[in-house]
Each structure stands twice: as structure tokens, then as C-alpha cells.
N, CA, C and O atoms as a GROMACS GRO file, in nm:
protein
  392
    1MET      N    1   0.085  -0.118   0.000
    1MET     CA    2   0.000   0.000   0.000
    1MET      C    3   0.090   0.124   0.000
    1MET      O    4   0.176   0.137   0.087
    2PRO      N    5   0.071   0.215  -0.096
    2PRO     CA    6   0.157   0.332  -0.104
    2PRO      C    7   0.131   0.429   0.011
    2PRO      O    8   0.019   0.440   0.060
    3ASN      N    9   0.236   0.500   0.053
    3ASN     CA   10   0.227   0.599   0.160
    3ASN      C   11   0.179   0.731   0.099
    3ASN      O   12   0.249   0.791   0.018
    4LYS      N   13   0.060   0.775   0.138
    4LYS     CA   14   0.002   0.898   0.082
    4LYS      C   15   0.064   1.023   0.143
    4LYS      O   16   0.034   1.134   0.097
    5MET      N   17   0.147   1.010   0.243
    5MET     CA   18   0.208   1.125   0.310
    5MET      C   19   0.337   1.169   0.242
    5MET      O   20   0.390   1.275   0.275
    6LEU      N   21   0.389   1.090   0.148
    6LEU     CA   22   0.513   1.127   0.082
    6LEU      C   23   0.488   1.246  -0.010
    6LEU      O   24   0.384   1.253  -0.075
    7PRO      N   25   0.583   1.341  -0.015
    7PRO     CA   26   0.563   1.457  -0.101
    7PRO      C   27   0.563   1.415  -0.248
    7PRO      O   28   0.636   1.325  -0.288
    8VAL      N   29   0.482   1.482  -0.325
    8VAL     CA   30   0.474   1.459  -0.467
    8VAL      C   31   0.575   1.550  -0.535
    8VAL      O   32   0.591   1.665  -0.495
    9HIS      N   33   0.643   1.500  -0.634
    9HIS     CA   34   0.738   1.583  -0.706
    9HIS      C   35   0.662   1.687  -0.788
    9HIS      O   36   0.577   1.652  -0.870
   10LEU      N   37   0.693   1.812  -0.766
   10LEU     CA   38   0.629   1.920  -0.841
   10LEU      C   39   0.731   1.984  -0.933
   10LEU      O   40   0.848   1.996  -0.900
   11THR      N   41   0.685   2.022  -1.048
   11THR     CA   42   0.773   2.092  -1.141
   11THR      C   43   0.796   2.234  -1.089
   11THR      O   44   0.715   2.286  -1.013
   12PRO      N   45   0.905   2.295  -1.130
   12PRO     CA   46   0.929   2.435  -1.089
   12PRO      C   47   0.815   2.527  -1.131
   12PRO      O   48   0.783   2.622  -1.060
   13GLU      N   49   0.754   2.498  -1.244
   13GLU     CA   50   0.643   2.581  -1.291
   13GLU      C   51   0.521   2.567  -1.198
   13GLU      O   52   0.452   2.665  -1.170
   14ALA      N   53   0.496   2.445  -1.152
   14ALA     CA   54   0.384   2.422  -1.061
   14ALA      C   55   0.407   2.492  -0.927
   14ALA      O   56   0.314   2.548  -0.868
   15VAL      N   57   0.530   2.488  -0.882
   15VAL     CA   58   0.564   2.558  -0.757
   15VAL      C   59   0.545   2.708  -0.775
   15VAL      O   60   0.487   2.775  -0.690
   16ASP      N   61   0.596   2.761  -0.886
   16ASP     CA   62   0.580   2.904  -0.914
   16ASP      C   63   0.433   2.943  -0.921
   16ASP      O   64   0.393   3.046  -0.867
   17ALA      N   65   0.352   2.863  -0.988
   17ALA     CA   66   0.210   2.891  -1.000
   17ALA      C   67   0.143   2.891  -0.862
   17ALA      O   68   0.059   2.977  -0.834
   18ALA      N   69   0.180   2.797  -0.777
   18ALA     CA   70   0.123   2.791  -0.643
   18ALA      C   71   0.162   2.915  -0.562
   18ALA      O   72   0.081   2.970  -0.488
   19LEU      N   73   0.287   2.957  -0.576
   19LEU     CA   74   0.333   3.076  -0.504
   19LEU      C   75   0.262   3.201  -0.554
   19LEU      O   76   0.228   3.289  -0.475
   20VAL      N   77   0.240   3.210  -0.684
   20VAL     CA   78   0.169   3.325  -0.739
   20VAL      C   79   0.025   3.327  -0.689
   20VAL      O   80  -0.026   3.432  -0.653
   21ARG      N   81  -0.040   3.211  -0.688
   21ARG     CA   82  -0.178   3.204  -0.637
   21ARG      C   83  -0.184   3.247  -0.491
   21ARG      O   84  -0.274   3.321  -0.450
   22GLN      N   85  -0.086   3.201  -0.412
   22GLN     CA   86  -0.083   3.238  -0.271
   22GLN      C   87  -0.062   3.388  -0.254
   22GLN      O   88  -0.128   3.452  -0.172
   23ALA      N   89   0.030   3.446  -0.330
   23ALA     CA   90   0.057   3.589  -0.322
   23ALA      C   91  -0.065   3.670  -0.365
   23ALA      O   92  -0.096   3.772  -0.304
   24LEU      N   93  -0.134   3.624  -0.468
   24LEU     CA   94  -0.255   3.692  -0.515
   24LEU      C   95  -0.364   3.690  -0.408
   24LEU      O   96  -0.430   3.791  -0.384
   25GLU      N   97  -0.382   3.577  -0.346
   25GLU     CA   98  -0.483   3.566  -0.239
   25GLU      C   99  -0.448   3.656  -0.122
   25GLU      O  100  -0.536   3.721  -0.064
   26MET      N  101  -0.320   3.661  -0.085
   26MET     CA  102  -0.277   3.748   0.025
   26MET      C  103  -0.300   3.895  -0.012
   26MET      O  104  -0.340   3.975   0.072
   27SER      N  105  -0.275   3.930  -0.139
   27SER     CA  106  -0.297   4.067  -0.184
   27SER      C  107  -0.444   4.104  -0.179
   27SER      O  108  -0.480   4.215  -0.138
   28ARG      N  109  -0.530   4.012  -0.219
   28ARG     CA  110  -0.674   4.038  -0.213
   28ARG      C  111  -0.719   4.060  -0.069
   28ARG      O  112  -0.800   4.148  -0.042
   29ASP      N  113  -0.668   3.980   0.022
   29ASP     CA  114  -0.703   3.996   0.164
   29ASP      C  115  -0.657   4.132   0.214
   29ASP      O  116  -0.730   4.200   0.287
   30LYS      N  117  -0.536   4.171   0.177
   30LYS     CA  118  -0.481   4.299   0.221
   30LYS      C  119  -0.565   4.415   0.166
   30LYS      O  120  -0.592   4.511   0.238
   31VAL      N  121  -0.605   4.406   0.040
   31VAL     CA  122  -0.689   4.510  -0.020
   31VAL      C  123  -0.820   4.521   0.057
   31VAL      O  124  -0.866   4.632   0.086
   32ALA      N  125  -0.881   4.409   0.089
   32ALA     CA  126  -1.008   4.410   0.163
   32ALA      C  127  -0.989   4.474   0.301
   32ALA      O  128  -1.073   4.552   0.346
   33GLN      N  129  -0.878   4.443   0.366
   33GLN     CA  130  -0.851   4.502   0.498
   33GLN      C  131  -0.831   4.653   0.487
   33GLN      O  132  -0.882   4.729   0.569
   34LEU      N  133  -0.758   4.696   0.385
   34LEU     CA  134  -0.734   4.839   0.366
   34LEU      C  135  -0.862   4.914   0.332
   34LEU      O  136  -0.883   5.026   0.378
   35GLU      N  137  -0.948   4.852   0.251
   35GLU     CA  138  -1.076   4.915   0.220
   35GLU      C  139  -1.162   4.930   0.345
   35GLU      O  140  -1.227   5.033   0.363
   36GLN      N  141  -1.162   4.829   0.430
   36GLN     CA  142  -1.237   4.837   0.556
   36GLN      C  143  -1.180   4.945   0.647
   36GLN      O  144  -1.254   5.021   0.709
   37ALA      N  145  -1.047   4.952   0.654
   37ALA     CA  146  -0.982   5.054   0.738
   37ALA      C  147  -1.015   5.194   0.688
   37ALA      O  148  -1.039   5.285   0.768
   38LEU      N  149  -1.016   5.212   0.557
   38LEU     CA  150  -1.049   5.343   0.500
   38LEU      C  151  -1.193   5.381   0.531
   38LEU      O  152  -1.221   5.495   0.568
   39GLN      N  153  -1.283   5.287   0.517
   39GLN     CA  154  -1.424   5.313   0.548
   39GLN      C  155  -1.441   5.350   0.696
   39GLN      O  156  -1.512   5.444   0.729
   40THR      N  157  -1.376   5.275   0.783
   40THR     CA  158  -1.383   5.302   0.927
   40THR      C  159  -1.327   5.439   0.959
   40THR      O  160  -1.386   5.514   1.038
   41SER      N  161  -1.214   5.474   0.897
   41SER     CA  162  -1.152   5.604   0.920
   41SER      C  163  -1.246   5.717   0.879
   41SER      O  164  -1.258   5.818   0.949
   42ARG      N  165  -1.314   5.701   0.767
   42ARG     CA  166  -1.409   5.803   0.721
   42ARG      C  167  -1.526   5.816   0.818
   42ARG      O  168  -1.570   5.927   0.847
   43GLN      N  169  -1.574   5.704   0.868
   43GLN     CA  170  -1.686   5.708   0.962
   43GLN      C  171  -1.645   5.776   1.092
   43GLN      O  172  -1.721   5.856   1.147
   44ILE      N  173  -1.527   5.746   1.140
   44ILE     CA  174  -1.478   5.810   1.263
   44ILE      C  175  -1.461   5.960   1.240
   44ILE      O  176  -1.499   6.040   1.325
   45GLY      N  177  -1.404   5.997   1.125
   45GLY     CA  178  -1.388   6.139   1.093
   45GLY      C  179  -1.521   6.212   1.087
   45GLY      O  180  -1.533   6.325   1.136
   46ALA      N  181  -1.621   6.149   1.027
   46ALA     CA  182  -1.754   6.210   1.020
   46ALA      C  183  -1.814   6.225   1.159
   46ALA      O  184  -1.875   6.327   1.190
   47ALA      N  185  -1.797   6.124   1.243
   47ALA     CA  186  -1.850   6.129   1.380
   47ALA      C  187  -1.780   6.239   1.460
   47ALA      O  188  -1.843   6.309   1.539
   48VAL      N  189  -1.651   6.254   1.440
   48VAL     CA  190  -1.578   6.362   1.506
   48VAL      C  191  -1.636   6.497   1.464
   48VAL      O  192  -1.652   6.586   1.546
   49GLY      N  193  -1.667   6.510   1.336
   49GLY     CA  194  -1.728   6.635   1.288
   49GLY      C  195  -1.862   6.664   1.354
   49GLY      O  196  -1.891   6.778   1.387
   50VAL      N  197  -1.942   6.560   1.373
   50VAL     CA  198  -2.072   6.577   1.440
   50VAL      C  199  -2.049   6.626   1.583
   50VAL      O  200  -2.116   6.720   1.628
   51ILE      N  201  -1.956   6.564   1.654
   51ILE     CA  202  -1.928   6.604   1.793
   51ILE      C  203  -1.871   6.745   1.798
   51ILE      O  204  -1.904   6.822   1.888
   52MET      N  205  -1.785   6.779   1.702
   52MET     CA  206  -1.729   6.914   1.698
   52MET      C  207  -1.840   7.018   1.686
   52MET      O  208  -1.840   7.118   1.757
   53ALA      N  209  -1.933   6.994   1.595
   53ALA     CA  210  -2.042   7.090   1.573
   53ALA      C  211  -2.137   7.096   1.693
   53ALA      O  212  -2.182   7.203   1.733
   54LEU      N  213  -2.165   6.980   1.747
   54LEU     CA  214  -2.261   6.972   1.857
   54LEU      C  215  -2.208   7.036   1.985
   54LEU      O  216  -2.282   7.106   2.055
   55HIS      N  217  -2.080   7.011   2.016
   55HIS     CA  218  -2.023   7.059   2.142
   55HIS      C  219  -1.930   7.179   2.126
   55HIS      O  220  -1.876   7.230   2.224
   56ARG      N  221  -1.912   7.223   2.001
   56ARG     CA  222  -1.823   7.336   1.973
   56ARG      C  223  -1.684   7.315   2.034
   56ARG      O  224  -1.634   7.397   2.111
   57VAL      N  225  -1.625   7.202   1.994
   57VAL     CA  226  -1.491   7.166   2.043
   57VAL      C  227  -1.400   7.144   1.923
   57VAL      O  228  -1.446   7.139   1.809
   58THR      N  229  -1.271   7.130   1.950
   58THR     CA  230  -1.174   7.105   1.844
   58THR      C  231  -1.181   6.959   1.800
   58THR      O  232  -1.247   6.876   1.862
   59TYR      N  233  -1.112   6.931   1.690
   59TYR     CA  234  -1.105   6.793   1.639
   59TYR      C  235  -1.050   6.699   1.746
   59TYR      O  236  -1.106   6.593   1.773
   60ASP      N  237  -0.938   6.741   1.807
   60ASP     CA  238  -0.875   6.655   1.908
   60ASP      C  239  -0.967   6.633   2.028
   60ASP      O  240  -0.973   6.522   2.082
   61GLU      N  241  -1.038   6.736   2.070
   61GLU     CA  242  -1.129   6.722   2.184
   61GLU      C  243  -1.247   6.631   2.149
   61GLU      O  244  -1.290   6.550   2.231
   62ALA      N  245  -1.298   6.645   2.027
   62ALA     CA  246  -1.410   6.559   1.985
   62ALA      C  247  -1.366   6.414   1.977
   62ALA      O  248  -1.438   6.324   2.020
   63TYR      N  249  -1.247   6.390   1.921
   63TYR     CA  250  -1.197   6.253   1.912
   63TYR      C  251  -1.176   6.197   2.053
   63TYR      O  252  -1.205   6.080   2.078
   64LEU      N  253  -1.126   6.278   2.142
   64LEU     CA  254  -1.105   6.234   2.280
   64LEU      C  255  -1.238   6.195   2.346
   64LEU      O  256  -1.243   6.096   2.419
   65LEU      N  257  -1.343   6.270   2.320
   65LEU     CA  258  -1.475   6.235   2.375
   65LEU      C  259  -1.521   6.099   2.323
   65LEU      O  260  -1.573   6.017   2.399
   66ILE      N  261  -1.501   6.075   2.195
   66ILE     CA  262  -1.538   5.946   2.137
   66ILE      C  263  -1.453   5.834   2.196
   66ILE      O  264  -1.504   5.729   2.233
   67ARG      N  265  -1.323   5.858   2.204
   67ARG     CA  266  -1.232   5.756   2.257
   67ARG      C  267  -1.261   5.726   2.404
   67ARG      O  268  -1.261   5.609   2.444
   68CYS      N  269  -1.286   5.827   2.484
   68CYS     CA  270  -1.316   5.805   2.626
   68CYS      C  271  -1.448   5.729   2.642
   68CYS      O  272  -1.459   5.641   2.728
   69THR      N  273  -1.547   5.763   2.560
   69THR     CA  274  -1.674   5.689   2.563
   69THR      C  275  -1.647   5.542   2.531
   69THR      O  276  -1.702   5.453   2.595
   70SER      N  277  -1.564   5.519   2.433
   70SER     CA  278  -1.529   5.382   2.394
   70SER      C  279  -1.463   5.307   2.510
   70SER      O  280  -1.502   5.194   2.542
   71GLN      N  281  -1.366   5.369   2.571
   71GLN     CA  282  -1.293   5.303   2.681
   71GLN      C  283  -1.380   5.280   2.803
   71GLN      O  284  -1.373   5.174   2.866
   72GLN      N  285  -1.461   5.378   2.838
   72GLN     CA  286  -1.544   5.366   2.958
   72GLN      C  287  -1.655   5.264   2.944
   72GLN      O  288  -1.703   5.208   3.043
   73SER      N  289  -1.697   5.241   2.821
   73SER     CA  290  -1.809   5.149   2.799
   73SER      C  291  -1.767   5.016   2.739
   73SER      O  292  -1.849   4.926   2.722
   74ASN      N  293  -1.638   5.004   2.707
   74ASN     CA  294  -1.585   4.882   2.644
   74ASN      C  295  -1.654   4.855   2.510
   74ASN      O  296  -1.687   4.741   2.478
   75VAL      N  297  -1.675   4.963   2.434
   75VAL     CA  298  -1.732   4.955   2.300
   75VAL      C  299  -1.625   5.008   2.205
   75VAL      O  300  -1.562   5.110   2.234
   76LYS      N  301  -1.604   4.941   2.094
   76LYS     CA  302  -1.500   4.984   2.001
   76LYS      C  303  -1.526   5.125   1.950
   76LYS      O  304  -1.641   5.165   1.932
   77VAL      N  305  -1.418   5.200   1.926
   77VAL     CA  306  -1.428   5.336   1.874
   77VAL      C  307  -1.510   5.336   1.745
   77VAL      O  308  -1.594   5.424   1.725
   78ARG      N  309  -1.488   5.238   1.659
   78ARG     CA  310  -1.563   5.226   1.534
   78ARG      C  311  -1.714   5.222   1.560
   78ARG      O  312  -1.791   5.287   1.489
   79GLN      N  313  -1.755   5.146   1.661
   79GLN     CA  314  -1.897   5.134   1.692
   79GLN      C  315  -1.953   5.262   1.753
   79GLN      O  316  -2.065   5.303   1.722
   80VAL      N  317  -1.874   5.327   1.839
   80VAL     CA  318  -1.917   5.455   1.895
   80VAL      C  319  -1.938   5.555   1.781
   80VAL      O  320  -2.037   5.628   1.780
   81ALA      N  321  -1.845   5.558   1.686
   81ALA     CA  322  -1.858   5.649   1.572
   81ALA      C  323  -1.985   5.620   1.492
   81ALA      O  324  -2.057   5.713   1.454
   82LEU      N  325  -2.011   5.495   1.466
   82LEU     CA  326  -2.134   5.459   1.392
   82LEU      C  327  -2.258   5.502   1.468
   82LEU      O  328  -2.354   5.550   1.409
   83ASP      N  329  -2.256   5.486   1.600
   83ASP     CA  330  -2.370   5.526   1.681
   83ASP      C  331  -2.387   5.678   1.683
   83ASP      O  332  -2.500   5.729   1.683
   84VAL      N  333  -2.275   5.752   1.684
   84VAL     CA  334  -2.282   5.898   1.676
   84VAL      C  335  -2.349   5.938   1.544
   84VAL      O  336  -2.436   6.024   1.542
   85LEU      N  337  -2.308   5.874   1.435
   85LEU     CA  338  -2.366   5.908   1.305
   85LEU      C  339  -2.514   5.872   1.298
   85LEU      O  340  -2.592   5.943   1.235
   86GLU      N  341  -2.551   5.764   1.361
   86GLU     CA  342  -2.691   5.720   1.359
   86GLU      C  343  -2.778   5.807   1.449
   86GLU      O  344  -2.890   5.843   1.412
   87GLN      N  345  -2.727   5.842   1.568
   87GLN     CA  346  -2.807   5.914   1.668
   87GLN      C  347  -2.792   6.065   1.661
   87GLN      O  348  -2.878   6.139   1.709
   88GLY      N  349  -2.682   6.111   1.602
   88GLY     CA  350  -2.658   6.254   1.594
   88GLY      C  351  -2.604   6.314   1.722
   88GLY      O  352  -2.600   6.436   1.738
   89CYS      N  353  -2.562   6.228   1.814
   89CYS     CA  354  -2.504   6.275   1.940
   89CYS      C  355  -2.416   6.164   1.997
   89CYS      O  356  -2.415   6.051   1.947
   90LEU      N  357  -2.343   6.198   2.101
   90LEU     CA  358  -2.259   6.099   2.167
   90LEU      C  359  -2.348   6.000   2.241
   90LEU      O  360  -2.425   6.041   2.328
   91PRO      N  361  -2.340   5.871   2.209
   91PRO     CA  362  -2.430   5.774   2.270
   91PRO      C  363  -2.395   5.748   2.416
   91PRO      O  364  -2.281   5.767   2.459
   92GLU      N  365  -2.492   5.705   2.490
   92GLU     CA  366  -2.470   5.663   2.628
   92GLU      C  367  -2.478   5.512   2.633
   92GLU      O  368  -2.574   5.452   2.586
   93TYR      N  369  -2.376   5.452   2.691
   93TYR     CA  370  -2.370   5.307   2.708
   93TYR      C  371  -2.358   5.277   2.857
   93TYR      O  372  -2.314   5.362   2.934
   94PRO      N  373  -2.397   5.159   2.897
   94PRO     CA  374  -2.367   5.120   3.036
   94PRO      C  375  -2.215   5.119   3.056
   94PRO      O  376  -2.141   5.073   2.970
   95ARG      N  377  -2.171   5.171   3.168
   95ARG     CA  378  -2.028   5.170   3.196
   95ARG      C  379  -1.983   5.030   3.231
   95ARG      O  380  -2.054   4.954   3.296
   96ARG      N  381  -1.861   4.998   3.187
   96ARG     CA  382  -1.807   4.867   3.221
   96ARG      C  383  -1.766   4.867   3.366
   96ARG      O  384  -1.732   4.970   3.423
   97ARG      N  385  -1.769   4.750   3.423
   97ARG     CA  386  -1.729   4.738   3.564
   97ARG      C  387  -1.581   4.709   3.573
   97ARG      O  388  -1.523   4.645   3.485
   98GLY      N  389  -1.521   4.756   3.679
   98GLY     CA  390  -1.381   4.723   3.699
   98GLY      C  391  -1.302   4.841   3.710
   98GLY      O  392  -1.180   4.832   3.728
   0.00000   0.00000   0.00000
């Protein structure tokens, strides 16, 4: 009975093709991650603008309000930003314990 665990001899072309497929797949994953990061960044920027207008604060102060809300409630900054955009104000969450 042949051992199915033995490596199969691959031609250099087959190895190259496999490496190219792997690199292409990794590139597609990276593009998807970068697109998501860009979308998130835009949403956070828009939420900061809402807080700036609402509270008449600077960009840094508005971002700090969003970040502190995130930390105090254990909700990701991305989610706080989405909630700001949906509600038009800084959301209130239950505070985390600890």
C-alpha cells in the first residue's frame, strides 16, 4: 500500500504557480482590509465632525470624547462612531465594571 504522506514531485512551474496564487490571495485579503480601514476612518472622521459641531470643540477634543466613551463602555471606537452618526449625538452606554 503506497504511503500517501510522501511529497509529490512538483515541477518548478507548478511551484511558481502555487506561489503566485498564494501571493494573489494574500494581496486580495490585504486590499479588503485596507478598504475596511479606510471606510472606518471616514466614519470616525464624520462622527468627530458631528461632535465638533454639537459641542463646539476642536477635532482633538471631539476625538477624545469618542475615545473616552469607547474606553469607559468597552465599545470599540468604530462602533461609537457609527452610533454617533446614527443618533446625531454621543451615545450613552452602560459603563463597564472594573
